[in-house]
C-alpha positions in Angstrom: 10.9 27.1 14.7 8.5 29.5 14.4 5.6 27.5 15.8 7.1 27.4 19.0 7.7 31.1 19.4 4.2 31.8 18.5 3.6 29.3 20.6 5.1 30.9 23.5 4.1 34.9 22.7 0.0 33.3 22.7 1.1 31.1 26.3 0.0 27.7 24.8 2.1 24.4 24.4 2.7 23.6 20.8 0.9 20.9 20.4 -2.6 22.6 21.3 -1.8 24.8 17.9 -3.8 23.5 15.5 -4.9 24.8 12.0 -7.7 23.7 10.1 -7.5 23.9 6.1 -10.1 23.9 3.8 -10.0 23.0 0.1 -11.7 25.9 -3.0 -14.5 24.3 -4.4 -12.9 23.5 -7.0 -10.2 21.9 -6.0 -12.3 19.7 -3.9 -14.4 18.6 -6.9 -11.1 18.5 -9.0 -10.1 15.9 -6.3 -13.3 14.0 -6.6 -12.9 13.9 -10.5 -9.8 12.3 -10.0 -10.0 10.4 -6.7 -13.0 8.7 -7.1 -12.7 6.2 -9.5 -9.3 5.1 -8.6 -11.4 4.4 -4.9 -14.2 2.5 -6.2 -11.5 0.0 -8.8 -10.1 -0.2 -5.2 -13.3 -1.6 -3.6 -13.9 -3.7 -6.5 -10.5 -5.2 -6.1 -10.2 -6.0 -2.5 -14.1 -6.7 -2.9 -12.4 -10.0 -4.3 -10.4 -11.0 -1.1 -11.9 -12.4 2.2 -10.8 -11.0 5.4 -8.7 -13.4 6.3 -6.4 -12.7 2.6 -7.2 -9.1 3.3 -5.8 -9.2 6.9 -2.9 -11.4 5.4 -1.7 -8.4 2.8 -2.2 -5.9 5.6 0.2 -8.1 7.3 2.7 -8.4 5.0 2.7 -4.6 4.1 3.3 -4.3 7.6 6.5 -6.0 7.9 7.1 -4.1 5.1 7.5 -0.8 6.3 9.3 -2.0 9.6 11.9 -3.7 7.1 12.3 -0.4 4.9 12.5 1.6 7.6 15.3 -0.2 9.3 16.5 -0.1 5.7 16.5 3.8 6.1 17.8 4.3 9.7 20.9 2.0 8.4 21.1 4.3 5.5 21.1 7.6 7.2 23.3 5.6 9.7 25.9 5.3 7.1 25.7 8.4 5.9 26.3 10.1 9.7 29.3 8.0 10.1 30.6 9.2 6.5 29.7 12.8 7.2 29.1 13.2 11.0 25.4 14.6 10.0 22.1 13.6 9.8 21.3 13.4 5.6 19.1 16.3 4.5 
């Protein structure tokens, strides 16, 4: 709501509004210390698989995501039917 009001006041389309977020140096350094070993370990793990195997794994997770989204919508529909509104 707030973004729509600001966009209207500025005579802009809300989708044209952008925000640039930058990490403070300490936050960036902390993130690197935490996540760089994870990224390196992940690269070591996937290097053991062929492109064909990775494509199969990717397809599995993509289908799983679609299934999950469908089930989530089913459960939300049950809650809407029971409570007469979208779950929060």
